[in-house]
C-alpha positions in Angstrom: -58.6 54.4 96.0 -56.7 57.3 97.8 -54.8 59.1 95.1 -51.3 59.2 96.2 -48.2 62.5 95.8 -44.7 61.4 96.2 -42.3 64.5 97.2 -39.1 64.2 99.9 -39.2 64.1 103.7 -38.1 67.5 105.6 -39.2 67.8 108.6 -40.9 64.3 110.7 -44.4 64.2 111.8 -48.1 63.0 110.3 -50.8 65.5 109.5 -53.9 65.7 108.4 -56.1 68.1 107.3 -57.5 70.7 104.5 -54.8 71.9 102.0 -55.1 75.9 102.0 -52.7 77.3 99.3 -50.8 80.6 100.0 -52.0 83.8 99.1 -50.1 85.0 95.8 -47.3 87.2 95.2 -48.9 91.0 93.7 -47.5 91.2 90.3 -45.6 94.4 88.3 -45.8 95.0 84.9 -44.4 97.2 82.5 -46.9 98.8 80.9 -47.6 100.2 84.5 -47.4 104.2 84.2 -44.2 105.2 85.4 -43.9 108.4 88.2 -43.7 111.8 86.9 -41.0 113.1 89.4 -37.7 110.3 88.3 -36.2 111.3 92.3 -39.7 111.4 94.6 -40.0 107.5 92.9 -36.2 106.9 93.9 -37.7 108.1 97.3 -40.1 105.8 97.6 -38.3 102.4 96.5 -36.2 103.5 99.1 -38.3 104.0 101.7 -40.3 101.0 101.0 -36.6 99.0 101.2 -35.7 100.2 104.2 -39.6 99.1 105.5 -39.5 95.6 104.5 -35.8 95.8 106.0 -37.5 97.0 109.6 -40.0 94.1 109.5 -37.6 92.4 108.7 -35.5 92.7 111.4 -38.4 92.9 114.3 -39.6 89.4 113.2 -36.2 88.3 114.0 -36.5 90.2 117.3 -39.1 88.2 118.1 -38.1 85.0 117.0 -35.5 82.3 118.5 -33.4 79.8 117.4 -32.7 79.7 113.2 -35.3 81.9 112.4 -34.4 84.2 113.8 -30.6 84.0 112.3 -32.1 83.1 108.9 -34.3 86.5 108.9 -32.0 89.2 110.6 -29.5 87.5 107.2 -33.2 88.1 104.6 -33.1 91.8 106.6 -29.7 92.1 105.4 -30.7 91.2 101.4 -33.6 93.9 101.8 -30.7 96.6 102.7 -28.2 95.5 100.2 -26.6 98.4 98.1 -26.2 96.7 95.2 -29.8 96.0 94.9 -30.6 99.5 95.9 -28.5 100.6 92.7 -29.8 98.7 90.2 -33.1 99.5 91.1 -32.1 103.1 91.1 -30.8 102.6 87.3 -34.1 100.9 86.8 -37.0 103.5 87.4 -33.8 106.4 85.8 -34.5 104.5 82.7 -38.5 104.5 82.6 -39.1 101.5 84.7 -42.6 102.3 86.7 -41.4 101.8 90.3 -42.6 98.4 91.2 -41.6 97.0 87.9 -38.1 98.0 88.3 -37.8 96.5 91.9 -38.9 92.8 90.0 -36.8 93.5 87.5 -33.8 94.4 90.0 -34.8 91.5 92.1 -34.6 88.7 88.7 -31.4 89.7 88.1 -29.7 89.4 91.2 -32.2 86.1 91.6 -30.6 84.4 88.6 -26.6 85.4 89.4 -27.5 83.9 93.1 -29.1 80.5 91.1 -26.1 80.2 88.9 -24.0 80.1 91.7 -25.3 77.1 92.9 -25.1 75.3 96.5 -26.7 77.2 99.2 -26.2 80.2 97.5 -28.7 79.4 95.7 -31.2 79.2 98.3 -30.9 83.1 99.0 -32.5 83.8 95.5 -35.9 82.7 97.2 -35.8 84.7 99.6 -34.6 87.8 97.4 -38.1 86.8 95.4 -39.5 87.1 99.3 -37.6 90.8 99.7 -38.9 92.0 96.5 -42.5 90.5 96.5 -43.0 92.8 100.2 -41.2 95.7 99.0 -43.7 95.5 95.8 -46.7 95.1 98.0 -45.3 98.0 100.0 -45.2 100.4 96.6 -48.7 98.7 95.8 -49.9 99.6 99.1 -51.9 96.1 99.1 -51.2 93.1 101.3 -48.1 90.6 101.0 -48.1 87.5 100.6 -49.3 85.1 103.0 -50.3 82.8 105.7 -54.2 82.7 104.9 -57.1 82.5 108.4 -58.9 80.0 109.1 -60.7 78.8 111.9 -59.5 75.2 111.8 -55.6 73.4 112.1 -54.4 73.2 108.1 -52.1 71.7 106.0 -50.5 75.2 104.6 -49.4 74.2 100.0 -47.0 76.5 98.3 -44.6 76.9 95.5 -41.6 77.7 97.6 -42.1 80.0 101.7 -40.3 82.1 102.3 -38.5 82.9 105.0 -40.9 85.6 107.0 -43.1 83.1 106.1 -42.3 79.6 107.4 -40.9 81.9 110.5 -44.3 83.7 111.7 -46.2 79.7 111.6 -47.8 79.0 114.5 -47.8 75.0 115.3 -51.5 75.1 116.5 -52.9 76.4 113.3 -51.2 74.9 110.7 -50.4 71.4 111.2 -48.2 70.0 107.9 -46.6 71.9 104.7 -46.2 71.1 101.5 -44.1 73.2 98.9 -43.8 72.1 95.1 -40.0 73.2 95.3 -37.1 72.7 97.8 -34.5 70.6 99.1 -34.7 68.5 103.0 -32.3 71.3 104.3 -33.9 74.1 102.3 -34.8 76.6 105.3 -38.3 75.3 104.8 -37.2 72.3 106.4 -34.8 73.7 108.7 -37.9 75.9 110.7 -40.7 73.4 109.7 -38.0 71.3 112.3 -37.5 73.7 114.3 -41.1 74.4 115.1 -41.8 70.0 115.0 -44.2 71.0 112.2 -44.1 68.1 109.6 -43.1 69.6 106.1 -43.0 67.3 102.6 -40.9 69.7 99.9 -40.2 69.2 96.3 -43.9 67.8 95.2 -44.1 68.6 91.7 -47.5 66.7 91.6 -49.2 68.9 94.6 -49.3 71.3 91.9 -53.1 69.4 91.4 -54.4 68.9 94.8 -56.7 72.1 94.9 -57.7 74.4 97.3 -59.7 72.8 100.7 -58.7 69.1 99.8 -58.1 66.1 102.6 -54.8 65.2 102.7 -52.8 63.1 105.0 -49.0 64.3 105.2 -46.4 62.4 105.8 -42.8 63.9 106.8 -40.9 61.3 107.4 -41.8 59.5 104.4 -42.3 61.9 102.2 -45.8 60.7 101.1 -49.1 62.6 100.8 -52.2 60.6 101.0 -55.1 62.7 98.9 -58.4 62.5 100.6 -58.5 59.7 103.0 -61.0 57.6 104.1 -62.7 57.9 107.2 -60.6 55.0 109.0 -57.3 56.2 107.9 -58.1 59.9 109.1 -59.2 57.7 112.1 -55.6 56.2 112.3 -53.5 59.2 111.4 -55.4 61.0 114.7 -54.5 58.2 116.5 -51.2 57.5 116.0 -50.2 61.7 116.9 -52.2 61.0 120.0 -49.0 58.2 120.9 -46.8 60.3 119.4 -47.7 63.3 121.4 -47.7 60.7 124.8 -44.2 59.8 123.7 -41.9 58.4 126.7 -39.9 60.7 128.2 -36.1 60.1 129.6 -33.1 59.4 128.2 -32.9 58.1 124.7 -32.6 54.0 125.0 -33.3 51.1 122.7 -36.7 49.1 124.1 -33.9 46.5 125.3 -31.7 49.2 126.9 -29.1 50.3 124.5 -28.3 54.2 125.6 -28.5 56.0 122.4 -28.1 59.7 123.7 -30.2 61.9 121.8 -29.0 65.9 121.8 -29.7 69.3 120.0 -28.7 71.4 117.5 -28.9 74.6 118.7 -27.3 78.5 117.8 -29.2 80.4 120.1 -29.4 81.1 124.5 -33.3 80.7 123.3 -32.4 77.1 121.2 -30.4 76.1 123.9 -33.8 76.4 126.8 -36.1 75.2 124.1 -33.6 72.2 124.3 -33.6 71.8 127.9 -37.1 71.8 128.0 -37.7 69.2 125.7 -35.9 66.8 127.2 -31.8 67.1 125.1 -29.2 65.1 126.4 -26.7 67.9 125.2 -25.6 69.5 122.3 -25.1 67.6 120.1 -24.1 70.8 117.2 -23.4 74.4 118.9 -23.6 76.7 115.7 -21.2 79.9 116.2 -21.6 81.4 112.7 -24.2 83.7 113.5 -21.9 85.7 115.9 -20.3 86.2 112.5 -22.7 86.9 110.3 -23.6 90.6 109.4 -21.1 92.5 111.3 -18.3 94.5 109.7 -15.8 93.1 112.5 -15.4 90.1 114.1 -16.8 89.8 117.7 -13.8 90.5 120.2 -13.1 87.2 122.3 -14.5 88.9 125.7 -18.0 89.4 123.6 -17.5 85.5 122.0 -16.8 84.4 125.8 -19.4 85.9 126.8 -22.1 84.0 124.3 -20.4 80.5 124.9 -20.4 80.8 128.4 -24.4 81.9 127.8 -25.7 79.3 127.0 -22.9 76.9 128.4 -24.6 78.2 132.1 -28.3 76.6 130.5 -27.0 73.3 129.8 -25.4 72.7 132.7 -23.3 69.7 133.1 -25.0 68.3 130.0 -22.1 67.5 127.3 -21.9 70.3 124.7 -20.2 70.0 121.5 -19.1 73.7 119.5 -18.5 73.3 115.8 -15.9 76.3 115.1 -16.9 78.7 112.4 -18.3 77.4 109.4 -18.7 80.6 107.0 -18.1 80.9 103.7 -20.0 79.5 100.9 -24.2 81.0 102.0 -22.5 82.8 104.3 -20.2 85.2 103.2 -18.1 87.6 105.9 -17.7 91.2 105.0 -14.5 91.6 107.1 -12.4 88.5 105.6 -11.1 88.7 102.1 -12.9 85.5 101.3 -11.9 85.3 97.0 -14.6 85.2 94.4 -14.9 81.8 93.4 -17.5 79.7 90.4 -19.0 77.6 93.0 -18.2 78.4 96.2 -19.7 75.4 98.3 -16.5 73.8 97.3 -14.1 76.1 98.3 -12.8 78.2 100.8 -15.7 77.4 103.7 -15.1 75.9 107.5 -11.9 74.8 108.2 -10.2 76.1 104.8 -10.9 80.3 106.1 -7.7 79.9 108.4 -5.9 79.5 105.0 -6.9 83.5 105.1 -7.2 84.1 108.4 -6.1 82.2 110.5 -6.4 84.4 113.9 -10.1 84.2 113.6 -9.5 80.3 114.8 -7.6 81.0 117.2 -9.4 83.6 119.1 -12.4 81.2 119.0 -10.7 78.4 120.5 -9.3 81.0 123.3 -13.3 81.8 124.3 -14.8 78.4 124.0 -11.8 77.5 126.5 -12.2 80.5 128.3 -16.9 79.8 128.8 -15.7 76.4 130.0 -13.0 77.7 132.5 -15.8 80.1 133.9 -19.2 78.2 133.9 -17.5 74.2 133.7 -19.3 72.7 131.4 -17.9 69.4 129.4 -17.7 71.5 125.9 -15.7 69.7 122.9 -15.0 71.2 119.7 -14.5 70.1 116.3 -13.5 72.3 112.8 -15.8 71.7 109.5 -15.1 71.2 106.2 -12.6 68.5 107.1 -11.0 67.0 103.8 -7.5 64.7 105.1 -5.5 63.9 107.6 -3.2 67.3 107.6 -6.0 69.6 108.2 -7.4 67.3 110.8 -4.0 67.0 112.1 -3.8 70.7 112.5 -7.2 71.3 114.3 -6.6 69.1 116.6 -3.3 70.4 117.4 -5.0 73.9 117.7 -7.3 73.0 120.2 -4.8 71.1 122.7 -2.5 74.4 122.0 -5.4 76.4 123.4 -6.1 74.5 126.6 -8.9 72.1 124.3 -8.5 68.4 125.1 -11.2 66.5 122.9 -10.8 68.0 119.7 -12.8 66.8 116.7 -13.9 66.8 113.4 -17.3 66.6 111.4 -17.4 63.6 108.7 -19.1 65.8 106.1 -16.8 64.8 103.0 -16.6 61.7 101.0 -12.5 61.9 101.8 -13.5 61.7 104.8 -15.5 59.0 105.2 -13.4 56.4 102.9 -10.3 57.5 105.6 -11.6 57.8 108.4 -9.0 54.9 110.2 -5.9 57.6 109.3 -8.5 60.6 110.5 -10.0 59.1 113.1 -5.6 59.3 114.9 -5.5 62.4 114.7 -8.8 63.6 117.4 -11.3 62.6 120.1 -14.5 62.3 117.4 -16.0 62.6 115.2 -19.7 63.9 113.9 -21.3 63.0 110.5 -22.9 66.4 109.1 -25.4 64.2 106.7 -26.7 67.3 104.4 -23.7 67.7 103.4 -22.5 64.3 103.4 -25.3 64.2 100.6 -23.9 67.0 98.5 -21.4 66.0 98.2 -21.4 62.3 97.8 -24.3 62.8 95.7 -23.1 65.6 93.7 -26.3 67.1 94.2 -27.4 70.5 95.3 -28.7 70.9 98.3 -31.2 73.9 97.5 -32.1 72.4 94.2 -35.7 71.2 93.6 -34.5 69.1 90.6 -32.5 66.9 92.5 -34.2 67.1 95.3 -34.6 63.3 96.0 -30.5 62.2 96.0 -31.2 64.2 99.7 -33.2 61.5 100.8 -31.6 59.9 103.4 -32.4 56.5 102.5 -30.6 56.2 99.6 -28.6 53.4 100.3 -24.9 55.2 99.3 -25.8 57.5 102.0 -26.0 54.5 104.7 -23.3 52.7 103.4 -20.9 55.7 103.3 -21.7 56.5 107.1 -21.2 52.7 107.9 -17.6 53.7 106.2 -17.0 56.0 108.7 -17.9 53.9 111.3 -15.7 50.9 110.6 -12.5 53.2 110.1 -13.8 54.7 113.5 -13.6 52.3 115.3 -10.6 51.0 114.7 -8.5 53.7 116.5 -11.6 54.0 119.7 -13.5 57.1 118.2 -16.7 57.8 119.0 -19.5 58.3 115.8 -22.3 60.6 116.4 -24.4 62.1 113.4 -26.0 65.9 113.6 -26.9 66.2 110.3 -31.2 66.5 109.8 -31.5 62.1 108.8 -30.8 62.1 112.9 -34.5 64.1 112.6 -36.5 61.0 111.0 -37.4 59.0 113.6 -37.3 55.4 111.3 -33.8 56.6 110.7 -32.5 56.9 113.4 -32.7 53.3 114.1 -30.5 52.4 111.4 -28.5 54.9 112.6 -27.8 53.6 115.2 -27.5 49.5 113.9 -24.4 51.0 111.8 -22.8 51.8 114.7 -23.9 55.2 115.5 -23.7 56.5 119.0 -24.9 60.0 119.6 -28.5 61.1 117.5 -28.7 65.8 117.4 -31.2 66.9 115.7 -33.6 69.9 116.2 -34.5 70.0 119.5 -38.4 69.5 118.9 -37.7 66.7 116.9 -36.1 64.7 119.8 -39.2 63.0 122.0 -40.3 61.2 118.0 -36.6 60.1 118.0 -37.3 59.0 121.2 -40.9 57.5 121.2 -39.3 55.4 117.8 -36.3 53.8 119.4 -38.6 52.3 123.0 -40.0 50.6 120.2 -37.5 48.6 118.9 -34.1 46.5 120.3 -30.5 47.2 118.9 -30.7 44.1 117.2 -34.2 45.5 114.8 -32.0 48.3 114.1 -28.8 46.5 113.0 -31.1 45.1 110.6 -32.3 47.6 109.6 -29.5 48.9 108.7 -27.9 46.0 107.4 -30.9 45.6 104.9 -30.7 49.8 104.1 -27.2 49.1 102.8 -27.5 45.9 101.3 -30.8 47.4 99.3 -30.9 48.7 95.9 -32.7 51.4 95.7 -34.3 54.6 98.7 -37.7 53.4 98.2 -36.6 49.6 98.6 -34.6 50.9 101.5 -37.4 52.2 103.5 -39.4 49.4 103.1 -37.4 46.7 104.1 -36.3 49.2 107.7 -39.7 49.0 107.6 -40.1 45.3 107.6 -36.8 45.4 110.1 -38.4 47.4 112.7 -42.0 45.8 112.5 -42.7 49.5 111.2 -46.5 49.4 108.6 -46.0 49.8 105.9 
């Protein structure tokens, strides 16, 4: 009988192939011989950090979308003055140069991990920086993707941005990690590349190199050593998915479900148009603001927004205002030091520190709309109360943007959606953060990754509450969280009354194909089954039965 390993679904799709493990990182030791010239060793370490930072930046320039954004942020980690100061102190204290890097990275990594939330994700990126600097100092190859003449499933304890961003989907047909979570960088980049992924599979450490597996990035299940019949079944399924229908999203009985794209750059927008997105449901604007010493000007913002609006043409675009703070600090804003930044001054709350940044952004969006004629709406992240919703709507309308909306990411907003809906024109549910706050589960902790499984019934019940409240005010509801990219859960969302779905562009084809197979009544039956289910496993099984899918 085929043995199974279960992880957490991170990027939809299914793959069958042999496992290859990521090459091991170089190891340092305090017993290594230190250099005789301390200042020369410090200079050597500084050069290694500069080299690695430059490589990240070069990769970022060659990448697009979330890959570029993540690589630029990792490049900034490699140039962090505090990290370099710690390395210098270690070397002056007699620590061998390469091991000094390891010790400094461990020190700061533990601090990031202790902060929790999205900051913990940076600890993994920082470890990758350290491993690459150590490899540079030792003159060896850094950890990386193995070579193979045939496509394979890449397995690792965790994957760093530099590894994931350089993946070739023609060679790497699936991703499997022991650690991580469904909203980690691995998951985000896997979705962007269209590679099925399963994360937080602790038992995966027992899978030997070369073992053939079936990896299901939709359910989180890994099947070891499948039969020939199962292998052929998976290959046939992949062929059917490749031949997915085109055109607008709709169910088999004609119920329209616009399928939109999450974008953060012009390259993302071009890909969205190429892959048939009907618009943009989430335009992330924060990467215009990060890694800078001063805020972008209104003119600069206007130019960047107009570039993306022109690409989308007459397709609708929803712009999310600045969602910085937490793991995305802005050096030029005097943000407070916080014990738990994921619950602190982030999103719309930044206006309490610097309202001018929000007002400039709204001015720039309106100017870009006038320049291009693209139908644009704006929404604010991290809204919890009626007062916050009213505040944002008033500022948006005063700027000439007549269709303000808000993100539903905080349980309080979902519970009071009827009242918040009286202040705005639409809701967009961000299921990533909603799950984090609903379950009290750090998005980046692999130990609680199972709580970010969209099949947890409490998530569907909370979405149902938000939709019912919105309906009383005639407010339309979309979903732009990662759960929308799961083809089966997308059907559940439609059944809950969600009207639009927004996702990574490469996820659109799979969701479109699944919707075309089922009726609206089947979606509603699946939604009811999930809300009333006892466990996540029960919910998935019940939804598949309602949708007529094989278990």
